[in-house]
C-alpha positions in Angstrom: 32.8 42.3 -38.6 32.6 39.5 -36.0 36.1 38.1 -34.9 36.8 35.6 -32.5 36.7 37.4 -29.0 37.3 34.0 -26.6 41.1 35.0 -26.5 41.2 38.9 -27.2 39.2 39.4 -24.0 40.7 38.2 -20.8 39.1 36.8 -17.8 39.9 37.9 -14.4 42.0 34.8 -13.6 43.9 35.1 -16.7 44.7 38.7 -15.9 46.0 37.8 -12.6 48.4 35.2 -14.1 49.5 37.9 -16.8 49.9 40.2 -13.7 51.9 37.7 -11.8 54.2 37.1 -14.7 54.8 40.6 -15.3 55.4 41.3 -11.8 58.2 38.3 -11.5 59.6 39.8 -14.8 59.8 43.2 -13.3 61.8 42.1 -10.7 64.2 40.2 -12.6 64.8 43.1 -14.9 65.3 45.4 -11.6 67.9 42.9 -10.7 69.9 42.9 -13.7 69.9 46.7 -13.8 71.2 46.8 -10.2 74.5 44.4 -11.2 77.9 45.3 -12.0 78.7 44.2 -15.4 81.5 46.1 -16.8 84.1 43.3 -17.8 81.5 40.5 -17.8 79.7 39.2 -21.0 76.2 39.3 -22.1 76.1 35.5 -21.4 77.3 36.1 -17.9 74.5 38.6 -17.5 71.9 35.8 -19.2 73.3 33.2 -16.9 72.4 35.1 -13.9 69.1 36.0 -14.7 68.3 32.3 -15.5 69.8 31.6 -11.7 67.6 34.1 -10.3 64.5 33.1 -12.5 64.9 29.6 -11.1 64.1 31.2 -7.5 61.0 32.3 -8.8 58.0 30.9 -8.9 58.0 31.0 -12.7 57.5 28.2 -15.0 60.3 28.9 -17.0 61.0 31.9 -19.7 58.0 33.1 -22.2 60.9 33.4 -25.0 64.7 33.3 -25.2 66.0 36.2 -23.4 67.3 38.9 -25.8 70.7 41.1 -24.5 72.4 43.2 -26.8 75.1 45.7 -26.0 76.9 48.6 -27.7 76.0 48.2 -31.4 74.1 44.8 -30.9 71.5 47.1 -29.5 70.5 47.5 -32.7 69.8 43.9 -33.4 65.9 43.1 -32.7 66.6 39.5 -31.5 70.0 39.6 -30.4 71.2 36.4 -28.8 73.4 36.8 -25.5 76.8 36.3 -26.6 80.5 36.3 -24.9 80.8 40.2 -26.0 82.4 42.1 -23.0 80.2 44.8 -21.8 82.3 47.9 -21.6 82.1 51.6 -20.1 79.9 53.8 -22.1 77.8 51.0 -23.9 74.3 50.4 -23.7 72.6 47.1 -22.6 69.3 46.2 -24.2 67.8 43.5 -21.9 64.5 41.8 -23.7 63.1 39.4 -21.3 59.8 37.8 -19.6 58.8 34.7 -17.7 55.7 32.5 -18.1 53.7 31.7 -15.0 50.8 29.3 -15.0 50.7 29.2 -18.6 50.6 33.0 -19.1 53.7 35.3 -20.3 55.5 38.4 -19.7 57.4 40.6 -22.2 59.3 43.5 -21.0 62.0 45.3 -22.6 64.6 47.9 -20.8 67.7 49.6 -21.9 70.1 51.2 -19.7 73.9 52.0 -19.6 76.4 49.5 -18.4 78.3 52.0 -16.7 76.9 54.6 -14.2 75.2 57.1 -16.5 74.1 57.3 -20.3 76.0 59.5 -22.8 74.7 62.5 -24.1 73.8 61.0 -27.2 72.0 57.8 -25.8 70.2 60.2 -23.4 68.8 62.1 -26.5 67.7 58.9 -28.0 66.5 57.3 -25.0 64.5 60.5 -24.1 62.5 60.4 -27.1 61.7 56.7 -26.9 60.4 57.5 -23.5 58.3 60.2 -24.1 56.6 58.4 -27.3 55.8 55.4 -25.1 54.5 57.3 -22.1 52.0 59.2 -24.6 51.1 56.2 -26.4 50.0 54.4 -23.1 48.2 57.6 -22.1 46.3 56.8 -25.8 45.0 53.5 -24.6 41.4 53.2 -24.0 38.4 51.5 -25.2 37.6 52.5 -29.0 40.9 53.0 -30.5 42.8 50.0 -32.3 46.5 48.9 -32.4 46.8 50.3 -35.6 46.0 53.9 -34.2 48.6 53.5 -31.4 51.1 52.4 -34.1 50.2 55.5 -36.2 50.7 57.8 -33.2 54.0 56.2 -32.3 55.6 56.2 -35.5 54.6 59.9 -36.2 55.5 61.1 -32.8 58.9 59.2 -32.9 59.7 60.9 -36.4 58.3 64.2 -35.3 60.6 64.5 -32.2 63.8 63.1 -34.1 63.0 65.9 -37.0 62.6 68.5 -34.4 66.0 67.9 -32.9 67.6 67.8 -36.5 68.7 64.3 -35.8 67.1 63.0 -39.2 65.7 64.8 -42.3 63.9 61.8 -43.6 60.3 61.7 -43.6 60.1 57.8 -43.3 60.8 56.2 -39.8 60.7 52.7 -41.1 64.7 52.8 -41.2 64.8 53.5 -37.7 62.0 51.9 -36.2 61.9 48.3 -37.7 59.0 46.6 -36.0 55.2 47.2 -34.9 54.3 49.0 -31.6 52.1 46.1 -30.0 51.3 42.8 -30.1 48.7 40.9 -28.1 50.2 38.8 -25.2 48.4 36.0 -23.2 49.2 32.1 -23.5 51.7 32.8 -26.0 53.9 35.6 -25.9 52.5 36.9 -29.4 49.1 35.3 -28.5 47.3 34.2 -31.3 44.8 36.6 -31.5 43.0 38.8 -34.7 44.2 42.0 -35.5 41.3 43.0 -37.9 37.8 41.6 -38.1 36.6 39.5 -40.9 36.0 43.0 -43.2 39.4 43.6 -42.8 38.6 46.6 -40.3 41.0 47.0 -37.1 39.8 45.2 -34.0 38.9 48.0 -31.7 40.2 47.6 -28.1 37.8 46.6 -25.3 38.3 46.5 -21.4 40.4 43.4 -20.7 42.3 43.2 -23.6 46.1 42.8 -22.7 49.0 43.8 -25.4 52.5 45.2 -25.5 53.6 49.0 -26.2 57.2 48.9 -27.2 58.4 51.8 -29.4 62.4 51.5 -30.4 64.9 53.7 -32.3 67.8 51.6 -33.9 70.5 53.5 -35.6 72.5 50.8 -37.2 74.3 52.6 -40.1 73.6 56.4 -39.6 76.8 57.5 -40.2 76.4 59.8 -37.1 77.3 60.0 -33.7 74.3 58.3 -33.1 75.5 55.3 -34.9 75.4 52.1 -32.9 72.6 53.3 -30.3 69.6 50.8 -29.9 66.5 51.8 -27.4 63.5 49.8 -26.8 61.3 50.4 -23.7 58.4 47.9 -23.5 55.5 47.3 -21.2 52.5 44.9 -20.9 49.3 47.0 -20.8 45.5 46.2 -20.0 42.8 47.7 -21.3 40.6 49.4 -18.5 37.0 50.9 -18.8 38.6 54.4 -19.0 42.2 53.6 -20.1 45.3 51.5 -20.1 46.8 49.8 -17.0 50.5 48.9 -16.8 51.1 45.5 -15.4 54.9 45.8 -16.0 56.9 48.0 -13.2 60.3 48.4 -14.0 62.2 51.9 -13.5 62.5 53.5 -16.9 63.0 57.3 -16.0 67.1 58.3 -16.9 67.2 59.5 -13.5 66.0 56.6 -12.0 68.1 54.3 -14.1 71.3 56.6 -13.5 70.4 56.2 -9.5 70.3 52.6 -9.7 73.6 52.3 -11.9 75.4 54.8 -9.4 74.7 52.3 -6.4 75.1 48.7 -8.6 76.0 45.9 -6.8 
C-alpha cells in the first residue's frame, strides 16, 4: 500500500511558499475584480494582470492565465482573446503565480457589469454551495476521490432540485475533476493511488485545489453560455482544511466590489 510521501506531505517552508504564492495571486484576483472592463478585451485584462504581477515578488505565472467571457467561460482552458467584454456577461479568470518555486491556482467568476443576471446568480450559488461544503469535508482520513464523489453528487442534486436538469449524470455539465495536488508544479506530480490502487488518504500538510464548476455549453435553455468555476488552494490540517487563497466569492461581496469598480 505504500507510495512516495515525500512530495505529498509538504514541509513547513514549502507551505509558507505556497501561502505566499496564494496571497499574491489572491491580491491580483481582487484587483482584476475591481476593474472597469466593459468595452475592454480579455487580452486587455490579461495585460493589466501581467503588469500588476511584475510589481510583486512573484517569479512568474504558475501557468498561462485563463480568461473566458460570456460563452467562452464554458471553455476550460480559454486563452485570452480580443473579444470585447460587454454588460451582462460573465468573466472567468483562472490565474496563479509562482513564488520561490511554488505555485498557486485560483479561479473566480464575476460579472463584467455590476451584477450577476438572475440565471447567472442561480448557477453561481449552486457552485459556491458545493465548494463550501466540499471544503468543510476536508480532513485527515478522507481522499480526493471522496471529495470528488461528494462534489458531483451535490452539484447534480442542486440542479435537479431546482428543475434545471433532469439528467442523472453530471458529467455533461461538470467536465473535470474536483481537485489536483499543488506544489512545485501547478498539477504537482504526486500519486492519487497507493500501489494497490486504493486512493491516497489525506494527511496533515497535503495541499491541493478544490474547484467545482458548471458549464452550460449547448443546453438550449436560459442557462446556455453560462460557465462558473470557483477554485481555492487547500492545506490539510490536523482537524480539517485551511484555505490558503483568500479572494471574495460570496455574491454580495462580488457585487459590492463591481458596484464601486475603478
